[in-house]
LODREN-907942 format. One record per residue (C-alpha): residue number from 0; residue in three letters; chain; x negated, y, z. Coordinates in pm, 1 decimal, decimal comma. Last residue first. Example, Ala and Ser with C-alpha at 12.3 -4.5 7.8 and 13.67 -1.06 7.14 Angstrom:
# residues 2
node domi=1&vomi=SER&fikol=A&c1=-1367,0&c2=-106,0&c3=714,0
node domi=0&vomi=ALA&fikol=A&c1=-1230,0&c2=-450,0&c3=780,0
//
This chain:
# residues 189
node domi=188&vomi=ALA&fikol=A&c1=-7409,0&c2=10330,9&c3=11868,0
node domi=187&vomi=ALA&fikol=A&c1=-7392,2&c2=10017,4&c3=11674,9
node domi=186&vomi=GLY&fikol=A&c1=-7599,3&c2=10077,1&c3=11364,4
node domi=185&vomi=THR&fikol=A&c1=-7645,8&c2=9697,2&c3=11303,1
node domi=184&vomi=PHE&fikol=A&c1=-8033,4&c2=9641,7&c3=11455,2
node domi=183&vomi=GLY&fikol=A&c1=-7994,3&c2=9351,5&c3=11638,5
node domi=182&vomi=ASN&fikol=A&c1=-8321,0&c2=9151,9&c3=11529,7
node domi=181&vomi=GLN&fikol=A&c1=-8163,8&c2=8976,5&c3=11264,8
node domi=180&vomi=GLU&fikol=A&c1=-7996,8&c2=9273,0&c3=11110,8
node domi=179&vomi=LEU&fikol=A&c1=-8337,6&c2=9445,1&c3=11082,2
node domi=178&vomi=CYS&fikol=A&c1=-8539,9&c2=9141,0&c3=10977,5
node domi=177&vomi=MET&fikol=A&c1=-8259,6&c2=9105,1&c3=10669,5
node domi=176&vomi=ARG&fikol=A&c1=-8295,8&c2=9456,9&c3=10584,7
node domi=175&vomi=LEU&fikol=A&c1=-8667,1&c2=9476,2&c3=10604,5
node domi=174&vomi=SER&fikol=A&c1=-8699,1&c2=9182,1&c3=10351,4
node domi=173&vomi=MET&fikol=A&c1=-8419,6&c2=9323,0&c3=10108,6
node domi=172&vomi=ARG&fikol=A&c1=-8601,3&c2=9660,3&c3=10121,3
node domi=171&vomi=ALA&fikol=A&c1=-8972,4&c2=9487,4&c3=10106,9
node domi=170&vomi=ARG&fikol=A&c1=-8818,2&c2=9273,2&c3=9805,0
node domi=169&vomi=TYR&fikol=A&c1=-8642,0&c2=9583,8&c3=9612,2
node domi=168&vomi=LEU&fikol=A&c1=-9005,7&c2=9787,3&c3=9677,8
node domi=167&vomi=ILE&fikol=A&c1=-9226,6&c2=9477,2&c3=9522,8
node domi=166&vomi=VAL&fikol=A&c1=-8975,1&c2=9438,5&c3=9217,2
node domi=165&vomi=TRP&fikol=A&c1=-8966,9&c2=9826,3&c3=9172,5
node domi=164&vomi=LEU&fikol=A&c1=-9348,9&c2=9866,2&c3=9174,7
node domi=163&vomi=ASN&fikol=A&c1=-9366,0&c2=9568,4&c3=8941,7
node domi=162&vomi=ASN&fikol=A&c1=-9165,9&c2=9729,7&c3=8722,2
node domi=161&vomi=ALA&fikol=A&c1=-9368,1&c2=10035,3&c3=8727,7
node domi=160&vomi=THR&fikol=A&c1=-9657,0&c2=9847,1&c3=8663,3
node domi=159&vomi=ILE&fikol=A&c1=-9971,9&c2=9789,8&c3=8877,6
node domi=158&vomi=ALA&fikol=A&c1=-10324,7&c2=9904,6&c3=8938,8
node domi=157&vomi=LEU&fikol=A&c1=-10285,0&c2=9989,6&c3=9307,9
node domi=156&vomi=GLU&fikol=A&c1=-10368,1&c2=10349,6&c3=9286,9
node domi=155&vomi=LYS&fikol=A&c1=-10215,7&c2=10429,6&c3=8949,7
node domi=154&vomi=CYS&fikol=A&c1=-9867,4&c2=10233,9&c3=9029,4
node domi=153&vomi=ILE&fikol=A&c1=-9866,0&c2=10434,3&c3=9371,4
node domi=152&vomi=GLU&fikol=A&c1=-9944,6&c2=10767,2&c3=9184,2
node domi=151&vomi=ASP&fikol=A&c1=-9686,6&c2=10665,9&c3=8927,1
node domi=150&vomi=SER&fikol=A&c1=-9433,9&c2=10612,3&c3=9186,1
node domi=149&vomi=GLU&fikol=A&c1=-9458,4&c2=10920,0&c3=9387,3
node domi=148&vomi=LEU&fikol=A&c1=-9599,3&c2=10930,7&c3=9743,9
node domi=147&vomi=GLU&fikol=A&c1=-9345,2&c2=10972,5&c3=10007,2
node domi=146&vomi=MET&fikol=A&c1=-9591,3&c2=10865,3&c3=10278,5
node domi=145&vomi=VAL&fikol=A&c1=-9322,3&c2=10681,0&c3=10467,4
node domi=144&vomi=GLU&fikol=A&c1=-9095,1&c2=10536,7&c3=10178,5
node domi=143&vomi=ARG&fikol=A&c1=-9327,0&c2=10508,3&c3=9900,5
node domi=142&vomi=MET&fikol=A&c1=-9681,4&c2=10455,9&c3=10047,0
node domi=141&vomi=VAL&fikol=A&c1=-9525,8&c2=10249,3&c3=10327,7
node domi=140&vomi=PHE&fikol=A&c1=-9332,0&c2=10038,8&c3=10086,0
node domi=139&vomi=VAL&fikol=A&c1=-9656,3&c2=9959,2&c3=9879,0
node domi=138&vomi=ARG&fikol=A&c1=-9870,8&c2=9875,7&c3=10209,1
node domi=137&vomi=ALA&fikol=A&c1=-9565,5&c2=9636,7&c3=10322,4
node domi=136&vomi=THR&fikol=A&c1=-9576,3&c2=9444,5&c3=10017,6
node domi=135&vomi=ASN&fikol=A&c1=-9941,1&c2=9439,5&c3=10035,3
node domi=134&vomi=PRO&fikol=A&c1=-9971,8&c2=9311,3&c3=10360,4
node domi=133&vomi=PRO&fikol=A&c1=-9695,1&c2=9044,0&c3=10328,5
node domi=132&vomi=LEU&fikol=A&c1=-9411,4&c2=9195,5&c3=10579,3
node domi=131&vomi=ARG&fikol=A&c1=-9403,1&c2=9071,8&c3=10888,4
node domi=130&vomi=ASP&fikol=A&c1=-9547,6&c2=9375,7&c3=11043,0
node domi=129&vomi=LEU&fikol=A&c1=-9315,1&c2=9613,1&c3=10867,4
node domi=128&vomi=CYS&fikol=A&c1=-9054,5&c2=9425,9&c3=11076,7
node domi=127&vomi=LEU&fikol=A&c1=-9196,0&c2=9476,8&c3=11408,5
node domi=126&vomi=ASP&fikol=A&c1=-9236,8&c2=9833,6&c3=11308,8
node domi=125&vomi=LEU&fikol=A&c1=-8886,1&c2=9866,7&c3=11213,8
node domi=124&vomi=ILE&fikol=A&c1=-8800,7&c2=9686,7&c3=11550,7
node domi=123&vomi=SER&fikol=A&c1=-8996,8&c2=9939,5&c3=11744,7
node domi=122&vomi=ILE&fikol=A&c1=-8887,4&c2=10224,2&c3=11522,5
node domi=121&vomi=PHE&fikol=A&c1=-8513,7&c2=10138,3&c3=11612,4
node domi=120&vomi=GLN&fikol=A&c1=-8568,1&c2=10102,8&c3=11967,1
node domi=119&vomi=GLY&fikol=A&c1=-8708,9&c2=10445,1&c3=12007,3
node domi=118&vomi=ARG&fikol=A&c1=-8404,5&c2=10583,8&c3=11827,8
node domi=117&vomi=GLY&fikol=A&c1=-8441,9&c2=10922,6&c3=11693,0
node domi=116&vomi=LEU&fikol=A&c1=-8408,6&c2=10704,6&c3=11325,6
node domi=115&vomi=ALA&fikol=A&c1=-8086,0&c2=10580,3&c3=11448,1
node domi=114&vomi=SER&fikol=A&c1=-7953,0&c2=10972,2&c3=11498,3
node domi=113&vomi=GLU&fikol=A&c1=-8058,9&c2=11064,8&c3=11139,8
node domi=112&vomi=PRO&fikol=A&c1=-7933,1&c2=10735,3&c3=10946,8
node domi=111&vomi=ASP&fikol=A&c1=-7563,8&c2=10772,6&c3=11110,8
node domi=110&vomi=GLY&fikol=A&c1=-7410,4&c2=10453,4&c3=11120,5
node domi=109&vomi=TRP&fikol=A&c1=-7554,2&c2=10147,1&c3=11021,2
node domi=108&vomi=ASP&fikol=A&c1=-7281,0&c2=9989,0&c3=10850,5
node domi=107&vomi=ALA&fikol=A&c1=-7383,7&c2=9634,3&c3=10804,0
node domi=106&vomi=PRO&fikol=A&c1=-7479,4&c2=9520,8&c3=10468,9
node domi=105&vomi=PRO&fikol=A&c1=-7195,6&c2=9326,1&c3=10249,2
node domi=104&vomi=GLU&fikol=A&c1=-7157,5&c2=8979,3&c3=10333,4
node domi=103&vomi=ASP&fikol=A&c1=-7156,7&c2=8787,9&c3=9984,6
node domi=102&vomi=TRP&fikol=A&c1=-7257,6&c2=9116,2&c3=9813,8
node domi=101&vomi=ALA&fikol=A&c1=-7189,6&c2=9098,3&c3=9479,3
node domi=100&vomi=GLY&fikol=A&c1=-7360,3&c2=8923,7&c3=9203,9
node domi=99&vomi=ARG&fikol=A&c1=-7061,1&c2=8735,9&c3=9059,0
node domi=98&vomi=ASP&fikol=A&c1=-7199,8&c2=8410,4&c3=9192,2
node domi=97&vomi=ASN&fikol=A&c1=-7188,9&c2=8559,0&c3=9531,9
node domi=96&vomi=PHE&fikol=A&c1=-7520,6&c2=8750,4&c3=9682,1
node domi=95&vomi=LEU&fikol=A&c1=-7711,0&c2=8742,7&c3=9998,1
node domi=94&vomi=SER&fikol=A&c1=-7801,5&c2=8356,3&c3=9954,4
node domi=93&vomi=ASP&fikol=A&c1=-7996,1&c2=8466,6&c3=9621,9
node domi=92&vomi=PHE&fikol=A&c1=-8242,3&c2=8672,5&c3=9850,3
node domi=91&vomi=ASP&fikol=A&c1=-8490,5&c2=8375,7&c3=9874,7
node domi=90&vomi=ASP&fikol=A&c1=-8505,3&c2=8344,0&c3=9499,0
node domi=89&vomi=LEU&fikol=A&c1=-8648,0&c2=8694,4&c3=9451,7
node domi=88&vomi=ASP&fikol=A&c1=-8979,7&c2=8514,1&c3=9588,4
node domi=87&vomi=LEU&fikol=A&c1=-9202,0&c2=8713,4&c3=9827,6
node domi=86&vomi=GLU&fikol=A&c1=-9593,8&c2=8761,1&c3=9771,7
node domi=85&vomi=ASP&fikol=A&c1=-9592,7&c2=8725,2&c3=9403,0
node domi=84&vomi=GLY&fikol=A&c1=-9572,3&c2=9090,6&c3=9311,9
node domi=83&vomi=LEU&fikol=A&c1=-9900,9&c2=9165,3&c3=9458,3
node domi=82&vomi=THR&fikol=A&c1=-10111,0&c2=8868,1&c3=9348,6
node domi=81&vomi=ALA&fikol=A&c1=-10322,4&c2=9074,6&c3=9150,2
node domi=80&vomi=LEU&fikol=A&c1=-10427,5&c2=9251,7&c3=9458,6
node domi=79&vomi=ALA&fikol=A&c1=-10729,4&c2=9036,3&c3=9505,6
node domi=78&vomi=VAL&fikol=A&c1=-10983,8&c2=9272,3&c3=9680,8
node domi=77&vomi=PRO&fikol=A&c1=-11323,4&c2=9283,4&c3=9542,6
node domi=76&vomi=GLN&fikol=A&c1=-11454,6&c2=9626,2&c3=9697,5
node domi=75&vomi=ARG&fikol=A&c1=-11426,9&c2=9951,3&c3=9518,5
node domi=74&vomi=GLN&fikol=A&c1=-11033,0&c2=9898,0&c3=9588,1
node domi=73&vomi=ARG&fikol=A&c1=-11135,1&c2=9948,6&c3=9975,5
node domi=72&vomi=GLN&fikol=A&c1=-11262,8&c2=10283,4&c3=9873,5
node domi=71&vomi=ARG&fikol=A&c1=-10966,7&c2=10357,5&c3=9679,1
node domi=70&vomi=ILE&fikol=A&c1=-10734,7&c2=10254,2&c3=9975,3
node domi=69&vomi=ALA&fikol=A&c1=-10953,2&c2=10469,3&c3=10204,7
node domi=68&vomi=ASP&fikol=A&c1=-10874,2&c2=10782,2&c3=9995,9
node domi=67&vomi=VAL&fikol=A&c1=-10546,5&c2=10706,3&c3=9960,0
node domi=66&vomi=ILE&fikol=A&c1=-10515,8&c2=10706,0&c3=10324,1
node domi=65&vomi=LYS&fikol=A&c1=-10739,2&c2=11037,2&c3=10351,1
node domi=64&vomi=HIS&fikol=A&c1=-10480,4&c2=11207,5&c3=10111,2
node domi=63&vomi=LYS&fikol=A&c1=-10189,2&c2=11091,8&c3=10324,0
node domi=62&vomi=LEU&fikol=A&c1=-10343,6&c2=11216,7&c3=10614,8
node domi=61&vomi=ILE&fikol=A&c1=-10335,8&c2=11558,2&c3=10480,9
node domi=60&vomi=GLY&fikol=A&c1=-9990,6&c2=11527,7&c3=10414,5
node domi=59&vomi=THR&fikol=A&c1=-9903,0&c2=11393,9&c3=10746,5
node domi=58&vomi=LEU&fikol=A&c1=-10119,3&c2=11635,3&c3=10919,7
node domi=57&vomi=TRP&fikol=A&c1=-9874,2&c2=11937,0&c3=10734,7
node domi=56&vomi=THR&fikol=A&c1=-9534,8&c2=11766,9&c3=10836,5
node domi=55&vomi=LYS&fikol=A&c1=-9652,7&c2=11719,9&c3=11208,2
node domi=54&vomi=LEU&fikol=A&c1=-9773,0&c2=12097,1&c3=11219,1
node domi=53&vomi=THR&fikol=A&c1=-9410,6&c2=12205,3&c3=11065,4
node domi=52&vomi=SER&fikol=A&c1=-9353,7&c2=12331,5&c3=10733,3
node domi=51&vomi=ARG&fikol=A&c1=-9432,4&c2=12680,2&c3=10629,6
node domi=50&vomi=GLY&fikol=A&c1=-9653,7&c2=12718,0&c3=10923,5
node domi=49&vomi=THR&fikol=A&c1=-9927,0&c2=12911,8&c3=10708,2
node domi=48&vomi=PHE&fikol=A&c1=-10192,7&c2=12611,9&c3=10752,4
node domi=47&vomi=SER&fikol=A&c1=-10476,5&c2=12725,7&c3=10547,3
node domi=46&vomi=ALA&fikol=A&c1=-10619,1&c2=12905,2&c3=10845,2
node domi=45&vomi=GLN&fikol=A&c1=-10669,9&c2=12572,9&c3=11039,5
node domi=44&vomi=GLY&fikol=A&c1=-10853,9&c2=12394,5&c3=10762,0
node domi=43&vomi=ALA&fikol=A&c1=-11175,2&c2=12282,5&c3=10976,9
node domi=42&vomi=LEU&fikol=A&c1=-10942,0&c2=12177,9&c3=11237,6
node domi=41&vomi=ALA&fikol=A&c1=-10689,3&c2=11989,3&c3=10981,5
node domi=40&vomi=ALA&fikol=A&c1=-11015,3&c2=11848,8&c3=10821,5
node domi=39&vomi=VAL&fikol=A&c1=-11115,8&c2=11688,9&c3=11154,7
node domi=38&vomi=LEU&fikol=A&c1=-10746,0&c2=11571,2&c3=11253,7
node domi=37&vomi=THR&fikol=A&c1=-10730,5&c2=11389,1&c3=10934,4
node domi=36&vomi=ASP&fikol=A&c1=-11096,4&c2=11250,5&c3=10930,3
node domi=35&vomi=GLN&fikol=A&c1=-10985,6&c2=11125,5&c3=11303,8
node domi=34&vomi=VAL&fikol=A&c1=-10706,7&c2=10990,1&c3=11142,1
node domi=33&vomi=VAL&fikol=A&c1=-10903,5&c2=10815,2&c3=10852,4
node domi=32&vomi=ASP&fikol=A&c1=-11144,3&c2=10642,6&c3=11129,6
node domi=31&vomi=ALA&fikol=A&c1=-10869,9&c2=10507,5&c3=11337,7
node domi=30&vomi=ALA&fikol=A&c1=-10682,3&c2=10366,7&c3=11036,9
node domi=29&vomi=THR&fikol=A&c1=-10997,8&c2=10213,0&c3=10975,6
node domi=28&vomi=ASP&fikol=A&c1=-11053,5&c2=10071,5&c3=11299,7
node domi=27&vomi=ARG&fikol=A&c1=-10669,8&c2=9985,6&c3=11329,6
node domi=26&vomi=ASP&fikol=A&c1=-10678,7&c2=9813,1&c3=11004,0
node domi=25&vomi=ARG&fikol=A&c1=-10312,5&c2=9699,2&c3=10829,6
node domi=24&vomi=LEU&fikol=A&c1=-10415,7&c2=10033,1&c3=10603,7
node domi=23&vomi=GLN&fikol=A&c1=-10051,5&c2=10187,7&c3=10558,1
node domi=22&vomi=LEU&fikol=A&c1=-9879,2&c2=10050,9&c3=10880,5
node domi=21&vomi=VAL&fikol=A&c1=-10217,9&c2=10171,1&c3=11075,8
node domi=20&vomi=ALA&fikol=A&c1=-10216,7&c2=10484,9&c3=10934,4
node domi=19&vomi=VAL&fikol=A&c1=-9874,3&c2=10555,7&c3=10988,6
node domi=18&vomi=ARG&fikol=A&c1=-9913,5&c2=10439,8&c3=11352,4
node domi=17&vomi=MET&fikol=A&c1=-10222,0&c2=10639,3&c3=11376,4
node domi=16&vomi=LEU&fikol=A&c1=-10065,6&c2=10975,7&c3=11279,6
node domi=15&vomi=TYR&fikol=A&c1=-9782,3&c2=10948,2&c3=11512,6
node domi=14&vomi=ALA&fikol=A&c1=-10000,9&c2=10844,0&c3=11781,4
node domi=13&vomi=ARG&fikol=A&c1=-10246,8&c2=11154,8&c3=11684,4
node domi=12&vomi=HIS&fikol=A&c1=-9938,6&c2=11393,9&c3=11651,9
node domi=11&vomi=ALA&fikol=A&c1=-10027,8&c2=11583,6&c3=12020,1
node domi=10&vomi=GLU&fikol=A&c1=-10428,3&c2=11622,8&c3=11900,8
node domi=9&vomi=ALA&fikol=A&c1=-10260,2&c2=11884,7&c3=11637,1
node domi=8&vomi=ALA&fikol=A&c1=-10139,1&c2=12074,7&c3=11885,2
node domi=7&vomi=THR&fikol=A&c1=-10421,8&c2=12079,0&c3=12105,6
node domi=6&vomi=ALA&fikol=A&c1=-10645,0&c2=12157,8&c3=11834,1
node domi=5&vomi=PHE&fikol=A&c1=-10421,1&c2=12467,5&c3=11725,0
node domi=4&vomi=GLU&fikol=A&c1=-10422,3&c2=12575,1&c3=12108,7
node domi=3&vomi=ALA&fikol=A&c1=-10815,1&c2=12553,0&c3=12107,3
node domi=2&vomi=PRO&fikol=A&c1=-10828,5&c2=12713,2&c3=11759,0
node domi=1&vomi=THR&fikol=A&c1=-10618,6&c2=13007,5&c3=11879,9
node domi=0&vomi=MET&fikol=A&c1=-10277,2&c2=13043,8&c3=11754,2
//
């Protein structure tokens, strides 16, 4: 692939990369800078793209590192992440369970997740629901589930314990479930 063809192919993924960066960083300007840095790094490292993965996957890998760098830079500035675990109260979810701890009303059957992810409507609703999460909770969820960072890496980056991480992820998943169902996503075809 020529450098011009590679640049065009990489540029075609800008919107996706931007969406991931905005969800993670919650700042459009910083996200735009991170995406630009990702594309510049990809162009500079074109020779290392072997095609063993898709270009989108390769670019996302570069983006992950650029986002982590941006988060590290942010952490050098005084930011209150100490309240990360306090953003949502576990009691908010008590109404979902009966006295024995079982689902009061089981989650809706969402059908085939692979086909659901392909639907633009689901992505729009998921973006809406992620935007409604407290910023730090959304950041942790995106780091784990979208960027697929390892738990120990997230804990190290955010200076939280593994238990705190799992509580935050639980809260995020419960909030997202409720939001998705409230916004009509039940997995019906």
